[in-house]
C-alpha positions in Angstrom: 11.8 151.5 -138.0 11.0 149.7 -141.3 14.7 148.5 -141.5 14.5 147.2 -137.9 11.2 145.3 -138.5 12.6 143.8 -141.7 15.8 142.6 -139.9 13.6 141.0 -137.2 11.5 139.1 -139.8 14.7 137.7 -141.4 16.1 136.3 -138.1 18.3 133.3 -139.1 16.9 129.9 -138.7 19.1 126.9 -137.8 18.7 123.5 -139.6 18.2 120.6 -137.2 19.4 117.1 -137.9 16.5 115.6 -136.1 13.4 116.5 -133.9 11.8 114.5 -131.1 8.1 114.5 -131.5 6.4 115.5 -128.2 3.9 112.9 -126.8 5.1 109.9 -128.8 8.9 110.3 -128.0 9.9 109.3 -131.5 12.7 111.1 -133.4 12.2 112.2 -137.0 14.8 113.4 -139.5 14.8 114.6 -143.1 13.8 111.8 -145.4 11.3 110.3 -142.9 7.7 109.9 -143.7 5.3 111.3 -141.0 1.6 111.5 -140.2 0.4 115.1 -139.7 -2.6 116.3 -137.8 -5.3 117.7 -140.2 -7.1 120.9 -139.1 -10.4 119.0 -139.5 -10.2 116.2 -136.9 -12.8 114.1 -138.8 -10.3 113.6 -141.6 -7.5 111.0 -141.6 -4.0 112.2 -140.9 -2.1 113.8 -143.7 1.0 111.9 -144.9 4.2 113.8 -145.7 7.9 113.3 -146.5 10.1 115.5 -144.3 12.6 117.5 -146.4 14.1 119.9 -143.8 13.7 120.7 -140.1 14.7 124.1 -138.7 14.2 126.3 -135.7 14.7 129.9 -134.7 17.9 131.2 -133.2 16.7 130.3 -129.6 16.0 126.7 -130.7 12.3 127.2 -130.5 9.5 127.5 -133.1 10.5 124.2 -134.9 9.2 124.0 -138.4 9.3 121.3 -141.0 9.4 121.6 -144.8 7.4 118.7 -146.2 6.4 117.2 -149.5 2.8 116.0 -149.3 1.6 112.6 -150.3 -2.0 112.7 -151.6 -4.6 110.0 -150.9 -6.5 108.9 -154.1 -9.7 110.7 -152.8 -7.7 114.0 -152.6 -6.6 113.7 -156.2 -8.4 115.1 -159.3 -10.6 112.2 -160.4 -10.8 110.8 -156.9 -10.5 107.2 -155.8 -10.7 104.5 -158.5 -11.3 100.8 -158.3 -7.7 99.9 -159.0 -6.3 102.1 -156.1 -5.2 100.2 -153.1 -6.7 101.0 -149.7 -3.2 102.1 -148.5 -2.1 103.8 -151.7 -0.8 107.3 -151.7 0.8 109.5 -154.4 3.9 111.6 -153.9 2.9 115.1 -155.0 4.8 118.1 -156.2 3.1 120.1 -153.4 5.6 121.5 -150.8 4.7 123.2 -147.6 6.2 124.5 -144.3 4.4 123.4 -141.1 4.9 123.6 -137.4 6.6 120.5 -136.1 3.8 120.3 -133.5 1.4 119.0 -136.1 3.5 115.7 -136.5 1.5 112.9 -134.9 3.8 110.0 -135.7 6.1 108.2 -138.1 4.9 106.1 -141.0 6.4 104.1 -143.8 5.6 104.6 -147.5 6.8 101.5 -149.3 7.4 100.9 -153.0 4.5 98.7 -154.4 6.9 95.8 -154.7 8.2 95.9 -151.1 4.6 96.5 -149.9 3.4 93.3 -151.5 6.1 91.4 -149.7 5.1 92.6 -146.2 4.1 89.7 -143.9 1.6 92.1 -142.1 0.5 95.5 -143.1 0.4 97.9 -140.1 -1.7 101.0 -139.7 1.3 103.1 -140.5 2.2 101.2 -143.7 1.4 102.8 -147.1 2.6 102.4 -150.6 3.3 104.7 -153.6 3.3 103.8 -157.3 2.9 107.2 -158.8 4.0 110.8 -158.5 1.2 113.3 -158.8 1.1 116.8 -160.2 -1.3 118.6 -157.9 -2.1 121.4 -160.3 -2.8 119.4 -163.5 -3.9 116.1 -161.9 -1.3 114.2 -164.1 0.4 111.0 -162.9 3.9 109.8 -163.5 4.2 107.1 -164.8 0.9 107.6 -166.6 -1.8 105.9 -164.5 -3.9 104.6 -167.4 -1.0 102.9 -169.1 0.1 101.3 -165.9 -3.5 100.1 -165.3 -3.8 98.6 -168.7 -0.5 96.7 -168.1 -1.9 95.6 -164.8 -5.1 94.3 -166.4 -3.2 92.5 -169.1 -1.1 90.8 -166.5 -4.2 89.8 -164.6 -5.9 88.2 -167.5 -3.3 87.1 -170.0 0.0 86.4 -168.3 
């Protein structure tokens, strides 16, 4: 019986090109950024980049592999004065979630393209840094970037 239960657990999953989110009728695919429902409803939506969408052999139980974006307050050290209100960090933290937790699509811009937006919508964010979730380190180094930013502000 152990062989049988093992075989059942390893049922093949099929990769999907896209998935239509129930309720909002928007289609998402790998590479898109999405808002995901947090387990604590008092918290803002989580932001993630979709890496893969798959389902079971019957086409049900759709799951998404995501790479999380962290908000400054979720990072080690917390929110600092120089963080933008819509700033997020692309982390090295990957996860598999039910596709049912997707609430909508969002856009994570580069800082440069974000500054050129005529209007910033609720679903617009920007990312300047990658973030290591275990060490709290930023790439590029956050302090060096901040110093350059200050120099530009005052001297250039």
